[in-house]
C-alpha positions in Angstrom: -69.5 51.6 92.8 -67.6 54.7 93.9 -68.2 58.0 92.1 -65.9 58.8 89.2 -64.1 62.1 88.7 -66.2 62.8 85.6 -69.4 62.2 87.5 -68.4 64.5 90.3 -67.4 67.3 87.9 -70.7 66.9 86.1 -72.8 67.6 89.3 -74.2 71.1 88.5 -74.6 72.3 92.1 -70.9 72.1 92.7 -69.8 74.1 89.6 -66.5 72.3 89.3 -64.4 72.7 86.1 -61.7 70.4 84.7 -58.4 72.2 83.9 -56.4 69.2 82.7 -56.2 65.4 82.8 -59.4 64.6 80.9 -58.1 61.0 80.2 -58.5 60.3 83.9 -62.1 61.2 84.3 -63.0 57.5 84.8 -60.9 57.4 88.0 -63.0 56.4 90.9 -63.0 58.5 94.1 -63.0 56.5 97.3 -62.8 59.6 99.5 -62.3 63.4 99.4 -59.5 64.7 101.6 -58.3 68.2 102.4 -54.6 69.0 103.0 -52.3 72.0 102.6 -49.1 70.3 103.8 -46.1 70.5 101.4 -45.8 66.8 100.6 -49.4 66.3 99.7 -48.9 62.8 98.3 -47.8 61.3 101.7 -51.4 61.4 102.9 -52.8 59.3 100.0 -53.8 55.7 100.6 -55.3 55.2 97.1 -58.3 56.6 95.3 -58.6 60.0 97.1 -59.6 63.3 95.6 -57.0 65.6 97.2 -58.3 69.1 97.8 -56.0 72.1 98.6 -56.4 75.9 98.9 -53.1 76.2 97.0 -50.5 76.2 99.8 -49.4 72.7 98.7 -48.6 73.9 95.2 -45.0 74.8 94.5 -44.4 78.1 92.6 -41.9 76.7 90.1 -42.7 74.5 87.1 -40.4 71.6 88.1 -42.0 71.5 91.6 -45.5 71.5 90.1 -44.6 68.6 87.8 -43.0 66.6 90.6 -46.2 67.1 92.7 -48.4 65.8 89.9 -46.1 62.7 89.4 -45.9 62.0 93.1 -49.7 62.2 93.5 -50.1 59.8 90.5 -47.6 57.4 91.8 -49.2 57.3 95.2 -52.6 56.5 93.7 -54.5 59.7 94.0 -57.6 59.9 91.8 -57.5 63.7 91.2 -56.3 67.0 92.5 -58.7 69.9 93.2 -57.5 73.5 93.8 -59.6 76.2 95.3 -59.6 79.3 93.2 -58.9 82.9 94.4 -57.0 81.5 97.5 -53.3 80.8 97.8 -52.3 78.8 94.7 -49.5 80.3 92.5 -50.0 80.5 88.8 -50.3 77.0 87.3 -47.6 76.6 84.7 -48.0 75.1 81.2 -45.6 72.3 82.2 -47.9 71.4 85.1 -51.0 71.2 82.9 -49.1 69.2 80.3 -47.9 66.7 83.0 -51.5 66.3 84.3 -52.6 65.5 80.7 -49.8 63.1 80.2 -50.1 61.1 83.4 -53.2 61.5 83.4 -54.1 63.2 86.7 -57.4 65.1 86.6 -56.9 68.7 87.7 -60.1 70.3 89.0 -60.9 73.9 89.8 -63.1 74.6 92.8 -65.0 77.8 92.3 -64.9 80.4 95.0 -66.6 80.4 97.6 -67.7 76.7 97.3 -66.8 75.1 100.7 -64.7 72.0 100.4 -67.1 70.2 102.7 -69.8 70.3 99.9 -67.5 68.2 97.7 -66.7 65.8 100.5 -70.4 65.4 101.3 -71.2 64.5 97.6 -68.4 61.9 97.6 -69.6 60.4 100.9 -73.2 60.2 99.8 -72.3 58.5 96.6 -70.2 56.0 98.6 -73.0 54.5 100.7 -73.4 51.5 98.4 -69.6 51.2 98.3 -69.6 51.1 102.1 -72.0 48.2 102.1 -69.9 46.3 99.7 -66.8 47.1 101.8 -68.5 45.7 104.9 -69.4 42.5 103.2 -65.9 42.0 101.8 -64.4 42.7 105.2 -66.6 40.0 106.7 -65.4 37.5 104.0 -61.7 38.5 104.8 -62.1 37.6 108.5 -64.0 34.4 107.6 -60.9 33.3 105.7 -59.0 33.5 109.0 -61.7 31.5 110.8 -61.5 28.7 108.3 -57.6 28.7 108.1 -55.8 26.2 110.3 -53.3 27.3 112.9 -50.5 25.1 111.4 -47.8 26.8 109.4 -48.8 24.5 106.5 -51.9 26.6 105.9 -50.1 29.9 105.4 -49.8 30.0 101.6 -53.4 28.8 101.2 -54.6 31.8 103.3 -52.5 34.2 101.3 -53.8 32.8 98.0 -57.4 33.0 99.1 -56.9 36.6 100.3 -55.3 37.4 96.9 -58.3 36.0 95.1 -60.7 38.0 97.3 -58.8 41.2 96.6 -58.0 40.5 93.0 -54.3 41.2 93.7 -51.0 39.4 94.1 -49.9 39.4 97.7 -46.4 38.9 99.1 -45.4 38.9 102.8 -41.6 39.6 103.1 -39.1 40.6 105.7 -38.4 44.3 105.1 -34.8 43.9 106.3 -33.8 41.4 103.5 -36.9 41.1 101.3 -36.9 37.3 101.8 -40.4 35.7 102.2 -41.5 35.8 105.8 -42.8 32.2 105.7 -40.6 29.4 104.3 -43.5 28.4 101.9 -44.1 32.0 100.9 -43.7 33.4 97.4 -40.6 35.5 96.6 -41.1 39.0 95.3 -41.3 39.4 91.5 -38.0 40.1 89.9 -38.7 43.7 89.0 -39.5 44.6 92.6 -36.5 42.7 94.0 -34.3 44.5 91.6 -35.8 47.9 92.4 -35.7 47.4 96.2 -32.4 45.5 96.5 -30.4 48.6 97.3 -32.8 49.4 100.1 -32.8 45.9 101.7 -31.6 46.1 105.3 -33.3 49.4 105.9 -36.2 49.1 108.3 -38.0 52.0 106.8 -38.3 50.5 103.3 -42.0 51.3 103.2 -41.5 54.9 104.3 -44.7 54.7 106.3 -47.1 51.9 107.3 -49.3 52.3 104.2 -47.9 53.7 101.0 -48.6 53.4 97.3 -45.6 53.4 94.8 -45.4 53.4 91.1 -42.6 51.0 90.0 -41.9 50.3 86.3 -45.4 51.3 85.3 -47.2 49.3 88.0 -48.9 50.5 91.2 -47.5 48.7 94.2 -48.7 49.0 97.8 -46.5 48.4 100.8 -48.0 48.2 104.3 -47.0 46.9 107.7 -48.2 43.7 109.2 -49.4 45.1 112.6 -48.3 42.1 114.8 -44.7 41.7 113.5 -42.3 44.6 113.4 -40.4 43.5 110.2 -43.2 41.8 108.3 -44.1 43.8 105.2 -47.2 43.2 103.0 -46.7 43.9 99.3 -49.8 44.3 97.1 -49.8 44.2 93.3 -53.4 45.0 92.1 -54.5 43.0 89.0 -57.2 45.3 87.9 -58.9 48.7 88.4 -60.2 50.0 90.7 -57.5 49.0 93.2 -58.5 47.1 96.4 -60.2 49.2 99.0 -57.8 50.7 101.4 -59.9 49.8 104.5 -60.3 46.2 103.3 -56.5 46.0 102.8 -55.9 47.1 106.3 -58.2 44.3 107.6 -56.4 41.9 105.3 -53.0 42.9 106.8 -54.6 42.3 110.3 -55.7 38.8 109.3 -52.3 37.9 108.0 -50.8 39.3 111.2 -53.1 37.2 113.3 -52.2 34.1 111.3 -48.5 34.8 111.7 -49.1 35.1 115.5 -50.8 31.7 115.5 -47.9 30.1 113.6 -45.3 31.7 115.9 -47.2 30.5 119.0 -46.9 27.0 117.7 -43.2 27.4 117.0 -42.6 28.7 120.5 -44.0 25.4 121.9 -41.5 23.5 119.8 -38.8 25.9 120.9 -39.4 25.2 124.6 -39.3 21.5 124.0 -36.1 21.9 122.1 -34.5 23.9 124.9 -35.4 21.3 127.5 -34.0 18.5 125.3 -30.7 20.3 124.6 -30.2 21.1 128.3 -30.6 17.4 129.2 -28.4 16.3 126.3 -25.5 18.6 126.9 -25.6 17.8 130.6 -25.2 14.1 129.9 -28.7 13.2 131.2 -29.8 11.4 128.0 -28.6 8.3 126.3 -27.5 8.2 122.7 -30.7 6.5 121.5 -32.9 9.1 123.2 -30.8 12.0 121.7 -31.0 10.4 118.3 -34.8 10.1 118.5 -35.3 13.6 119.8 -33.1 15.2 117.1 -34.9 13.3 114.4 -38.2 14.8 115.8 -36.8 18.3 115.2 -35.7 17.2 111.7 -32.0 17.5 112.5 -29.9 14.6 111.2 -28.7 12.8 114.3 -25.4 11.7 112.8 -24.4 14.8 110.9 -25.1 18.1 112.6 -23.3 21.2 113.9 -23.6 22.9 117.2 -23.4 26.7 116.9 -22.9 29.0 120.0 -23.9 32.7 119.5 -23.3 36.0 121.1 -25.2 39.0 120.1 -22.3 41.5 120.2 -19.4 40.6 118.0 -17.6 43.8 118.8 -17.8 43.8 122.6 -14.5 43.0 124.3 -14.1 39.4 125.1 -13.0 40.3 128.6 -16.0 42.4 129.4 -16.8 41.8 133.1 -20.5 42.7 132.7 -21.8 41.1 129.5 -25.1 42.3 128.0 -28.1 40.0 127.9 -27.3 38.6 124.5 -30.1 36.0 124.9 -32.8 38.7 124.5 -31.3 39.9 121.3 -31.0 36.4 120.0 -34.5 35.4 121.1 -35.9 35.1 117.6 -33.0 33.2 116.0 -35.0 29.9 116.0 -37.9 31.7 114.1 -35.4 33.2 111.6 -33.9 29.8 111.0 -37.4 28.3 110.5 -38.3 31.1 108.1 -35.3 30.3 106.0 -36.1 26.6 105.9 -33.4 25.5 108.4 -34.3 22.7 110.9 -33.0 23.5 114.4 -33.2 23.0 118.1 -31.9 25.8 120.3 -31.2 26.5 124.0 -30.5 29.8 125.7 -28.0 29.2 128.5 -25.8 31.4 130.6 -26.3 34.4 128.3 -25.5 32.5 125.1 -27.6 30.8 122.5 -26.7 27.3 121.5 -28.3 25.9 118.2 -28.1 22.5 116.7 -28.5 22.6 112.9 -27.8 20.2 110.0 -24.2 20.1 108.9 -24.9 21.4 105.4 -26.3 24.8 106.5 -24.3 27.6 104.8 -22.4 30.0 107.0 -24.1 33.0 105.4 -27.5 31.7 106.3 -26.5 31.3 110.0 -24.9 34.8 110.0 -28.0 36.3 108.4 -30.4 34.7 110.9 -28.3 35.7 113.9 -28.0 39.3 112.8 -25.2 41.7 111.8 -23.9 42.2 115.4 -23.7 38.5 116.3 -20.6 36.4 116.8 -20.9 32.7 116.0 -18.7 29.7 117.0 -19.4 26.5 115.1 -18.3 23.0 116.2 -16.9 20.4 113.9 -19.5 18.1 112.4 -20.9 15.9 115.2 -23.0 12.9 116.0 -25.1 12.1 119.0 -22.3 10.4 120.9 -20.2 13.6 120.7 -22.8 16.3 121.5 -21.1 17.4 124.7 -17.8 17.7 122.9 -19.5 19.7 120.2 -20.7 22.2 122.8 -17.1 22.7 124.0 -15.9 23.1 120.5 -18.5 25.7 119.6 -17.8 27.7 122.8 -14.1 27.7 122.0 -14.8 28.8 118.4 -17.1 31.6 119.8 -14.3 32.8 122.0 -12.0 32.8 119.0 -14.5 34.7 116.9 -15.0 37.4 119.5 -11.3 37.7 120.3 -10.4 38.1 116.6 -13.4 40.3 115.8 -15.0 37.8 113.4 -18.6 37.3 112.7 -18.1 33.5 112.5 -15.4 31.0 113.3 -15.3 27.3 112.9 -13.5 25.0 115.4 -10.0 24.0 114.3 -10.4 26.0 111.1 -10.2 29.7 112.2 -7.3 31.6 113.7 -5.8 30.4 116.9 -7.0 31.9 120.2 -4.5 33.1 122.8 -1.9 30.9 121.0 -3.9 27.7 121.6 -5.4 25.5 118.9 -8.2 23.7 120.7 -10.3 23.5 123.8 -8.3 20.6 125.3 -5.3 22.8 125.5 -7.4 25.6 127.0 -9.0 23.3 129.5 -5.6 22.0 130.6 -4.3 25.6 131.0 -7.3 26.6 133.1 -6.9 23.5 135.3 -3.2 24.1 135.8 -3.5 27.7 136.7 -6.9 28.1 138.3 -7.6 24.6 139.4 -6.1 25.1 142.9 -8.4 28.1 143.4 -11.5 26.1 142.3 -10.6 23.3 144.7 -10.1 25.8 147.5 -13.5 27.5 146.9 -15.4 24.2 146.7 -15.1 23.7 150.5 -15.7 27.4 151.3 -18.0 30.2 150.2 -15.2 31.6 148.1 -14.8 34.8 146.1 -11.2 34.5 145.0 -12.1 34.1 141.3 -14.3 37.2 141.3 -11.6 39.1 143.2 -9.0 38.0 140.6 -11.1 39.0 137.7 -12.0 42.4 139.2 -8.3 43.0 140.2 -7.1 42.4 136.6 -9.9 44.5 135.1 -9.0 47.3 137.5 -5.4 47.6 136.3 -4.2 45.7 139.4 -5.2 48.6 141.6 -6.0 47.5 145.3 -8.2 50.6 145.8 -10.2 50.3 142.6 -10.8 46.6 143.3 -11.9 47.3 146.8 -14.3 49.9 145.6 -15.8 47.7 142.9 -16.3 44.8 145.4 -17.4 47.0 148.3 -14.6 45.5 150.4 -11.8 46.8 152.5 -8.4 47.4 150.7 -6.7 45.0 153.2 -9.2 42.3 152.3 -8.3 42.5 148.7 -4.6 42.4 149.5 -5.2 39.2 151.6 -7.2 37.5 148.8 -4.6 38.2 146.1 -1.9 36.9 148.4 -4.0 33.8 149.0 -4.3 33.3 145.2 -0.5 33.4 145.0 -0.2 30.8 147.7 -2.7 28.4 146.2 -1.2 28.7 142.6 2.4 29.0 143.6 2.8 32.0 141.4 4.4 35.3 142.2 1.5 37.8 141.8 4.0 40.7 141.4 5.3 39.2 138.1 3.9 40.5 134.8 4.2 37.0 133.3 2.1 35.6 136.2 -0.6 38.2 135.6 -0.6 37.4 131.8 -1.0 33.7 132.4 -3.9 34.2 134.9 -5.6 36.6 132.5 -5.4 34.1 129.7 -6.8 31.4 131.9 -9.7 33.6 133.0 -10.6 34.4 129.4 -10.7 30.7 128.5 -12.7 29.8 131.7 -15.3 32.5 131.2 -15.8 31.7 127.5 -16.1 28.0 128.1 -18.6 28.4 131.0 -20.9 31.2 129.7 
């Protein structure tokens, strides 16, 4: 076992003396570390003897008490101060706090080098190092015997918890929900303490940090393979689990998460191929029903949701961002929250089929704060193509009205129209002649019209944007007028064409 504070102080060759905190002499020392930085506790991983020449000690009583409490909360075993160096006078309040906590406060006689203390701790830890190596080997053996399926996740967590004699929780630092759908939720006292901090990526403060919350030591540490996965450790006994072994345990959990995500990605690819064929009309009703059932989505009662990653970007943006990349993990987020789904990224939008009873707040949470979501009416296999049109229309309405989520036929109207049938008819009436004309030619009239309207109807700005001559733009706009029978100089004509373009682009993105 590691050396205790009392055993270290008793070594005659060191000449150490105890100034306060005698009730903590049984604290075990895992390592001796030297630091003179102001926030000494930030470099504690648990069990360290922190040694300083005094530069880290505040001069005022309140600052010294706060230092003692922070060191205790972070899991330090003791604080040692070199005498006749740079430490200010130690206040009575500081000594009383060390006795109360208790935090052993040790005096290092001048001129004893700090390295002598570190060497004594290291030599006494040789047997502890052997125990650590054996425990690390057992931790990795748990990964070897765990299956790759997501069904084995909680079993691995429980076996690691038994090995470490601690309760383990893997949560999403953004919302504090369990990272795995079968994972355990945080204890109530931790959820209440951290609830105001949920949504902040830096919840842990750093990638390995001890806290003291409502009288209990709690460790938070990053899962190295997943940016928002946070491991929370509640030790069940003293001494606390070894810091090095805990780092290896976090690595094992990260590797298992990677194996699970890899298997999910295989299902995700199959789902994308299926939805592409289904929405293109290349599958019969029986095949669609069978495939939806394979993804645990009710084939006769589902919703189709279309998502855009930026709810606040203008709906008429001519150069949309690559929303698909920012929505790339929505299928994993839905799985993590126990929602069956099949999704497809297409034309810079994400289309997701989910059961009809999924709450709106779950969809919004999984898509992210900046997302806009359009949801179809409840659908069945025979109407999946219509459901896609409805979801795209609802998405256009959500973005135009600056909403996070809109349901088809339930939200506000869009451009004065109530449904995609009216929108499709408007597009066909105004832009149909242009589409027909471009089918037989390598046309660029629609691109020219969009750019012309986005450029405040400026011939020169449009020509510059399209790298074309000004007269070419004038010819194209006149051609659009001829095809549609509209007067391109009338404001009402421009408004109608702008409306039609917005609908066309939303329904075909």
